[in-house]
N, C-alpha and C positions, 0 to 999 in steps of 0.2 A: 189302228196300230201302226206306229212308225216303221219305216223300212228304208234301210240306206239307199241313196240314190246311186252310189258307186261302191264296188267292192274294196275293201281296205287291202293295201299291197302288203307284200311280206316284210318288207324294211319297216313300216309303221307299224305293224303288227309286233315286230321283233322289238322296236324301240318301247313299245308300250309295256311289254311283258320283261323288260330287263331287270326291272327292280321286284319282280314277283318271284321270290325264292324261298325255299324252307329255311327255318331258323331252328337252332338246336333248342331243345327244352332246357328250362332252368332247373338247375340241380343244387342241392344243399347237402351238407354232413349230418348225419344222424346224431344228436347229442348224446344218446345212450350207447350206441355200439359203433359209431365212427363210419358207417357205410355211406357210400353215396345214394341219395334218395331224390326223387323228383319232389319238387316243391308242392306243398300242401297235400301230401299223401302220407299214407301210413307206411312206414320201414317195412320192406319185405323180408329183412334178416331177423329183426328183433320184435317186430309187431308194435312198436311204440310211435306216438305222434306228439310231438312237442315234448319230449321227455317223459310222457306218462304212458303207462302200458294200456294199450287199447284192444288188441286182438288176443286170441287164444295163444298165440305164439309167445308174446310178452309175459304172460301170467301163467303160473303153474296151477293145474287144477288141484283145488284142496282134497286131501283123501277122505272119503267117507268113512264114518265109524262103523265098524261091524256090528256092533252091540247097539240094542234099541235102547232109546232114552229112558224107557220104564225100568230096563234092567239097571241102568246107572242110578236111578232114584233109589231102588232097592238097595244097592250097595252103599250109598249115602246114609240110609236109615239105619243100616247095620252098623256103620262105623259109629254113628252117633250113639247107638245103644252100647256099644263097647266102651266108647269113652265116658259115658254116664256110669257104667258099671264100676270102671276104675276110680272114678271120683268118689263114689259112695264108699267104695274099700277103703280109700285113703281116709276118709272122714272118720270112719269106725275104728280106724288103727289109731288115730291121733286123740278120739275121744277116751280111749282104754287108758 
């Protein structure tokens, strides 16, 4: 393994590290809400990425129907029977 022959001095070490510095992260403006966001990340305020809702923050949860699908089917069949009865009554009144 390579071992340095002499120790590096303080000034040489400082000159080498002079360009080693932290940089600010790149930011953009969210197209949906206008908040400042890190690039290539989901917006923390509205939950969208590239203008499309991605997280639960951006999309409202759909309300779950309290009635069962079977009950809805029964209601539809009742409505159809009511409509057919009214049609039959109208035909009989026009025939007379």
